[in-house]
ZAKOLGU-64191 format. One record per atom (N, C-alpha, C): residue in one letter; x, y, z. Coordinates in steps of 0.001 Angstrom, whole numbers, padded with zeros to 6 digits, always signed. Example, Ala and Ser with C-alpha at 12.3 -4.5 7.8 and 13.67 -1.06 7.14 Angstrom:
<pts>
A+013190-005690+007800 A+012300-004500+007800 A+013200-003300+007800 S+012850-002250+007080 S+013670-001060+007140 S+012900+000030+007870 
</pts>
This chain:
<pts>
X+000841-001181+000000 X+000000+000000+000000 X+000882+001239+000000 X+000430+002263-000733 X+001159+003531-000837 X+000288+004641-000269 X+000958+005736+000127 X+000206+006919+000524 X-000328+007570-000745 X-001605+007923-000712 X-002248+008508-001888 X-002751+009902-001520 X-002398+010909-002338 X-002912+012262-002061 X-004442+012248-002036 X-005021+013024-001147 X-006472+013072-000982 X-007175+013337-002314 X-006634+014226-003119 X-007263+014585-004392 X-007364+013368-005324 X-006432+012445-005230 X-006429+011275-006112 X-007128+010060-005508 X-007556+010168-004262 X-008060+008983-003566 X-009289+008364-004234 X-010241+009192-004626 X-011463+008658-005246 X-011126+007941-006543 X-010259+008533-007351 X-009843+007884-008604 X-009131+006558-008310 X-008294+006562-007297 X-007569+005350-006915 X-008547+004265-006468 X-009509+004650-005655 X-010503+003705-005143 X-011295+003082-006293 X-011693+003891-007267 X-012430+003388-008440 X-011547+002415-009224 X-010316+002803-009440 X-009371+001943-010169 X-009213+000594-009455 X-009008+000638-008155 X-008806-000601-007391 X-010044-001487-007435 X-011217-000912-007223 X-012426-001736-007190 X-012701-002384-008547 X-012255-001748-009632 X-012437-002321-010968 X-011389-003386-011290 X-010186-003200-010789 X-009062-004027-011240 X-008471-004999-010219 X-008757-004783-008963 X-008132-005599-007917 X-009211-006372-007160 X-008875-007599-006817 X-009801-008448-006072 X-009022-009053-004901 X-009685-009266-003783 X-009039-009892-002636 X-009335-011389-002680 X-008286-012197-002621 X-008447-013650-002669 X-009212-014126-001441 X-010227-014941-001655 X-011063-015402-000544 X-010351-016423+000340 X-009221-016973-000122 X-008492-017965+000668 X-007338-017363+001461 X-006560-016473+000818 X-005354-015966+001490 X-005386-014462+001731 X-006454-013786+001319 X-006631-012340+001521 X-005590-011481+000817 X-004892-012044-000167 X-003951-011264-000965 X-004723-010445-001984 X-004200-009251-002307 X-004807-008440-003361 X-004218-008889-004695 X-005100-009297-005595 X-004676-009865-006876 X-005382-009114-007998 X-004660-008786-009077 X-005359-008205-010234 X-006452-009171-010702 X-007637-008630-011004 X-008760-009491-011412 X-008386-010379-012585 X-007573-009861-013499 X-007192-010637-014678 X-006317-011843-014321 X-005707-011832-013133 X-004824-012932-012723 X-005433-013826-011651 X-006678-013539-011246 X-007281-014279-010135 X-007433-015772-010438 X-007894-016119-011627 X-008071-017539-011959 X-006732-018272-011880 X-005706-017665-012447 X-004366-018253-012403 X-003872-018391-010961 X-004116-017352-010149 X-003731-017385-008728 X-004436-018540-008014 X-005732-018666-008219 X-006490-019728-007553 X-005981-021107-007964 X-005711-021279-009267 X-005212-022569-009752 X-003832-022889-009195 X-002919-021907-009260 X-001535-022192-008883 X-001315-022231-007375 X-002057-021439-006609 X-001836-021386-005163 X-002819-022225-004352 X-004053-022272-004790 X-005088-022889-003957 X-005729-024123-004578 X-005277-024502-005771 X-005794-025717-006387 X-005423-026927-005550 X-006275-027925-005536 X-006030-029133-004747 X-005164-030112-005531 X-004196-030714-004852 X-003388-031784-005430 X-003420-032949-004441 X-003028-034110-004907 X-002985-035278-004033 X-001529-035644-003788 X-001161-035700-002526 X+000196-036091-002144 X+000353-037596-002348 X+001604-038068-002368 X+001847-039499-002514 X+001248-040301-001359 X+000947-039630-000239 X+000306-040311+000898 X-001219-040327+000760 X-001698-039847-000366 X-003124-039807-000731 X-003921-038696-000043 X-003244-037821+000651 X-003937-036688+001269 X-004120-035594+000234 X-005323-035019+000184 X-005586-033885-000701 X-005160-032629+000044 X-004450-031753-000683 X-003879-030567-000043 X-003747-029449-001064 X-003780-028200-000593 X-003563-027050-001463 X-002157-027101-002043 X-002027-026762-003334 X-000707-026771-003993 X+000328-025995-003206 X-000048-024818-002716 X+000918-023957-002029 X+001404-024548-000701 X+000676-025518-000159 X+001053-026118+001125 X+001786-027445+000957 X+001861-027933-000283 X+002412-029268-000526 X+003866-029401-000095 X+004720-028416-000427 X+006148-028526-000076 X+006350-028657+001433 X+005641-027828+002211 X+005753-027919+003666 X+005245-029262+004174 X+004129-029729+003617 X+003565-031028+004005 X+004571-032145+003736 X+005161-032133+002534 X+006126-033178+002161 X+007369-033136+003053 X+007760-031949+003499 X+008976-031803+004306 X+008772-032133+005778 X+007574-031821+006328 X+007455-031958+007785 X+006230-032707+008302 X+005253-033012+007456 X+004042-033646+007972 X+003674-034957+007278 X+004138-035163+006065 X+003744-036346+005299 X+004254-037615+005995 X+003391-038597+006201 X+003853-039839+006837 X+004834-040615+005959 X+004903-040284+004667 X+005821-040978+003763 X+007114-040204+003516 X+007313-039081+004235 X+008532-038299+004037 X+009746-039133+004460 X+010892-038892+003838 X+012086-039658+004198 X+012562-039322+005611 X+013007-040355+006319 X+013519-040175+007672 X+014714-041111+007864 X+015662-040683+008698 X+016860-041489+008957 X+016768-042163+010315 X+017118-043455+010354 X+017207-044180+011616 X+018385-043617+012411 X+018165-043373+013695 X+019230-042799+014529 X+020333-043805+014858 X+020066-045092+014621 X+021056-046118+014957 X+021869-046596+013763 X+021235-046714+012585 X+021964-047274+011436 X+021997-046333+010232 X+021382-045163+010352 X+021362-044154+009281 X+020702-044617+007988 X+019947-045713+008020 X+019200-046124+006832 X+018029-045149+006658 X+017694-044842+005395 X+016571-043937+005135 X+015327-044762+004856 X+014217-044388+005504 X+012939-045057+005283 X+011813-044059+005473 X+010582-044489+005177 X+009429-043598+005326 X+009199-043311+006804 X+008830-042068+007120 X+008636-041635+008506 X+007671-042551+009260 X+006599-043000+008594 X+005624-043843+009297 X+006151-045242+009616 X+007305-045608+009080 X+007930-046905+009385 X+009082-046743+010386 X+009444-045494+010684 X+010626-045217+011498 X+010532-045781+012908 X+009412-045564+013589 X+009312-045979+014990 X+009482-047490+015140 X+008766-048279+014339 X+008896-049737+014426 X+010322-050169+014109 X+010918-049544+013085 X+012288-049894+012715 X+013257-049582+013854 X+013119-048410+014476 X+014051-048020+015540 X+013912-048894+016783 X+012707-049372+017069 X+012533-050294+018200 X+013353-051558+017939 X+013219-052097+016728 X+013976-053294+016348 X+015474-052992+016280 X+015831-051927+015582 X+017229-051590+015326 X+017962-051227+016621 X+017304-050515+017510 X+017914-050117+018779 X+018146-051282+019720 X+017444-052398+019492 X+017605-053584+020341 X+018762-054476+019870 X+019307-054189+018670 X+020479-054958+018213 X+021644-054661+019148 X+022570-055593+019236 X+023703-055383+020137 X+025010-055268+019375 X+025951-054611+020033 X+027294-054466+019492 X+028265-054669+020663 X+029340-055379+020421 X+030309-055652+021492 X+031114-054375+021785 X+031211-054033+023057 X+031982-052865+023484 X+033466-053235+023478 X+034283-052413+022826 X+035726-052652+022786 X+036390-052464+024142 X+035752-051717+025038 X+036337-051445+026354 X+036110-052560+027360 X+034840-052956+027540 X+034518-053939+028585 X+034170-055310+028021 X+034003-055407+026695 X+033712-056695+026067 X+032262-057148+026182 X+031403-056349+026824 X+029993-056749+026939 X+029243-056395+025664 X+028154-057119+025406 X+027261-056775+024304 X+026315-055671+024795 X+026289-054570+024074 X+025490-053404+024469 X+024470-053119+023373 X+023221-052885+023783 X+022185-052558+022796 X+022510-051228+022137 X+022188-051133+020839 X+022450-049909+020073 X+021840-048685+020757 X+020636-048846+021319 X+019971-047701+021943 X+020701-047223+023199 X+021569-048067+023755 X+022297-047701+024971 X+023752-047303+024695 X+024186-047380+023428 X+025591-047131+023106 X+026060-045719+023472 X+025199-044715+023299 X+025612-043334+023598 X+025895-043152+025091 X+025092-043802+025929 X+025242-043676+027376 X+026295-044638+027928 X+026607-045696+027182 X+027465-046756+027707 X+028838-046280+028195 X+029535-045371+027476 X+030854-044959+027968 X+030855-044445+029418 X+029750-043896+029886 X+029669-043388+031257 X+029729-044528+032281 X+029181-045691+031898 X+029104-046804+032860 X+030046-047949+032492 X+030787-047798+031426 X+031669-048861+030909 X+032769-049188+031934 X+032989-050493+032156 X+034094-050952+032997 X+033796-050715+034450 
</pts>
């Protein structure tokens, strides 16, 4: 928005009401000639690979932080898998054991970070 001299305000208001429209979804001011394109590109529905229907403009954020099929790394073996499979995998993977070079005991992967404190 710009400051408009009082003398030009009525002309400006007429121009805006003829040419500018406020988007009913995001409240952005859009030229009327571009509204259809705006609605299609920003607010059109798409289907994510997880089968959720979502606005096009929200898809990138959904894929990065909310999609159950987004890639995730196991904290124990660094294998990449779908986020919705991560918890079951980590329960199994964290229960695997590895022999400690210091004390010779078999230590579960989930306890390896803490083990040096109690080792020996």
